[in-house]
N, C-alpha and C positions, 0 to 999 in steps of 0.2 A: 274522917275515920269510917263513916258510914259508906262513903263512896268507895273507899278502899275495900271494904267488906264485899260490896256488890260487885266490884271488879274481880275480886277473888272468886266469887261464886260464878261469874260469867266465864272466867278462864277455866274453872274446874269443869263446868258444864260442857265446854267446847271439846274437851278431851274424852268425854264419855262416848262409848260406842253408840252408833245410831240404832234406834229401836226398830225392830222389824215391823213391817206392815202386818196388820191382823191376818191378812190372807195367807202369809207365809207360815203362820203358826197352826193352821188347821191340819189335823192328821188325815192322811189319805193312804190308800193302799195301791201299789202297782198291780197290774193285772195278774202278776204271778204270786200275789199275796203278800209281798214284802211291805212292811210299814215304812212310811216316809212322810214328808211334808212338802209343800210347794217352796220351802226355803231352798230346796235343791235348784230351783230356777230363779232365785233372786238375782236381780240385775238384768234379766231377760225380758223381752216383750212376749206376752203369752196370749194365745187364742184358746180359750176354754170352751169346749163343745160337748154337749150331751149327744151321744151317738146311738145308733140302732142298726141292726143287720137286716131287718125285714120291713123297711119303711120305703115309701116312694122316694124319699130323699136320700136313701142309702148311697146312691152313686156319688154323693158329695164327698165320700171318702177319697175318691180320686182327686178331686179338687183340693181337698185339705192336704193330701200328700204332696201335690204339686206346689202348693203354697209353702209348705214346710221345706221342701227341697230348694225352692227359689230363694228363701229368705233366712234359712237356718244359719248360714255363715255370718249373717249380719246381726244375729241375736234373737231370732224368732223361735219360739217353741209352741207347737200345736199340741194341746193336751186333750185326749179323748176320754170321756167318762160315759161308758155304756149305762143305759137306763131303760127300764121296762114299763114306764108309767103310761105310755100312749098306745092303747090297743094291744098291749103285750107284744110289741114289735122287736123286743130284744129278749127272747126267752132262753138263750143259750147260757152255758156256763162260761166262766172267764176264759177257760182254755179253748172252748169252742169259738168264742168271739175272737180271740187272738189269732187262731188258725184261719178263720174266715177272712179277717182283715188282711192277713199276710198273703193268703192264696188268691183272694179275689181282687185286691187293690194294691198289693205290694206295700202295705202300710208300714212305715218305719218310725213315724212319730209316736211319742209315748202314749200308751194306753193304761188305764187304771181299772181297778175292780169296779164291778157294777155298783151303782149308788141309786138312791131315791132322790129325784130332783124336784118332786112336787108331791104335796100331800103328807099323810102320816109317815113319820120316819124320815123326813127330808134330811139329807146330809147337810152338816154344818157349812160345807163349802158353798152349796147352792143357796142356803139361807143367807149367807154373807153376800154372795154375788147379787142376789135380788135386792137386798137391803141397800146396797151402796151403788147400784148400777144406774146409769142415765137412762133416759127414755129409749125404748127399742126402736131401731131404724127398720122400717118395714119396706116391702117391695110392692109396687103397683097399688099404692094407696091402702096397704094392709089387706091385700087380696086373700092371703092364706087365713088370716084371722076371720074374715067374713065367711069363707067356706067352712071353716071349723065350727063357727057359730051356727050356721044354717043346719049343719049335720048334728048339732047338739054335742060337739066334742070340745067346745071351748068352755072349760070349767074354771072355777076359782076367780081370783081377782085379776085385774089387767096386768099387774106386775109379775105374776107367776110365769113359769116356763110355759110357753105356748105349745110346743111340739118338739119332736126330735130335731137335732141339729141347730138349736139356738146357740148363738156365739157371743162370747164376752171377750172384749179386748182389754188386756191389762198392761199398764205401762211398766217401765223398769223399776218404779218405786212400789209396785204392788197395788196400784190404784186402778179401778175399773174406769176406763175412759170412753168406751163405746159398747153398744149392745146391738146385735143384728138378728132380725127375725129368721126363723128356720129356713125360709125359702130364698133368703139372700145368699147366693152361692159364694163359696170361698174365694173365687177369683173375680167376683163382681168388683168393678172399680171402687164402689163404696167401701168395700173391705180392704182392698189392696192399698188404696190411698191412705186410709187410716193406719194400716200397718206400717207403711213406709214413713209416715209422719212420726210415728212413735220410735221407729228404729233410728231415725235421724237425731232424736233427742238423746244426748249422752249425759 
């Protein structure tokens, strides 16, 4: 009888809807101010990037758009989150940022309202990404981190966002599977191979 009861519970559990990954429950705003969550992208592979318009790495917008165009049909979404924590390199309004990205780089991948990615007022999305993310994959033995440290710009703990254009790769289940330093360019083989590997997993 006990076995029958456990069998019933197992069968009942099997028909329950799958729980969403915590990432998908976090509220965010589109760059036009509309409220949403990342559940909109459930089942897709995501590359989440904190972006800025006046940074030495700003030309990465072009690479991000190329990556998006190349892999979108296979299920990749690039999600850009403007942030102003690093030397005030994203001072514009959401409307100004959207216009800059469209006119300067032809950006078509989704952009979101400005968020705080580090320090006081940190957005829950970035709190979550940092808590669950694997070790950051750096370029040139962590060259950027060394430069920032020498200039006194590397603050906080090692796990915190290092600079603009840090990248988090999220699989179709909403799990963070890779993290890339800001100076690892979007079309670097380290990134593209990781993206392709996740896209092949159904």
